[in-house]
Steps between C-alpha positions, in 0.01 A plus 500: 500500500853366489523121494685369804676164498351354817435152364860386455572345841220243495422187697508200266437198720289393797822429691604864467150608596490278810841625612345847532136434591538181702238227548140509624414399855311182582187710557523646151575164337206330670237772453406400144186286471341341195134593553278772642444433869262687733754779553544556126124497449456759775771720347346485152154578639635824652711606202367768260814511287757272338775514241503228235833428330533317170749452219471384143685211338787737411544607863353850467335578834199691622361588843133598507308653795155355573262648755140498618312459824665270760450138403457576129710196416280192501652194668358173369700264721841460659672482160295727271404867493358739242587866440233703317610676182334843519500759217842654443709657228464196268876444470433154653870458584420257781256293297730474199786393724290229665414357158869448426630433852256401777745554788385789722588665830255682728557729795200594714488820707285606795503875575691574818659154521868472421502128430377382161383165362687361200357229278664333202328270256362442153228709343233451239246739348142408588188590304225338707177696549406317820832589661493855366153558646633428848748786460255755357509851648222754444334244275806477271695179461877505449603460139694182579660329793861407572504161664810413703609152603694560823845338512649681799411779739670676790495809715753769411648713779428871550853639458428673168196674650693595813780652294268681261245620756237424237209471744611798712307813388769723651741380229260572214583799274256788468246446224634805319837323468364180347570418135222583255392194300337726241820699451708184473262350242506820297881504494533128424233469231554835331148475361395801292195697609540374858566695818554427867143608562346276231698197613415566864132519409530170313665334800237628742220381273650151498541499878140608551316309228708200387633324811275199435 
């Protein structure tokens, strides 16, 4: 593809940015709280999915999806929560980032609800059998836990979901039109002696037998 010079006319200061975007309303400025109140606790208890964002000490970023049954995140108190670390691809991008930079951002989703809950704080990697036992599923404990010290949390409006129609099934593409993860992996990895079928079988085996 031809490289297009679209990054030449760039914003370089907050003053320039504010002249275009403007300033937040009083409602937006006052919505941030420093601890998990009853509303946040209720939201987390109903959420089966979150995205966890991290960066390393060089500024390289990562956003990692985390999901399980609603309420899978264990809340210890108004300032602390724990996210179970289930089996994955063993890249451990999130965990390595936390070791070098504990600052994290979370965004919690509830299916069908446009508003989301955002939490920012500091994370640590927990290896405590007593805590892990409380988050066991099908008799299997999580490998580790990601503990988060809450520094701020707030509700985020539903505009992105309204614009995208994400929760509206009528906007969803037909399954036949969806990208094939197996095909993408085959093209990206270029592994010899692999095929779309063999990679698809490997994916399905992981989904069926190695979720926990």
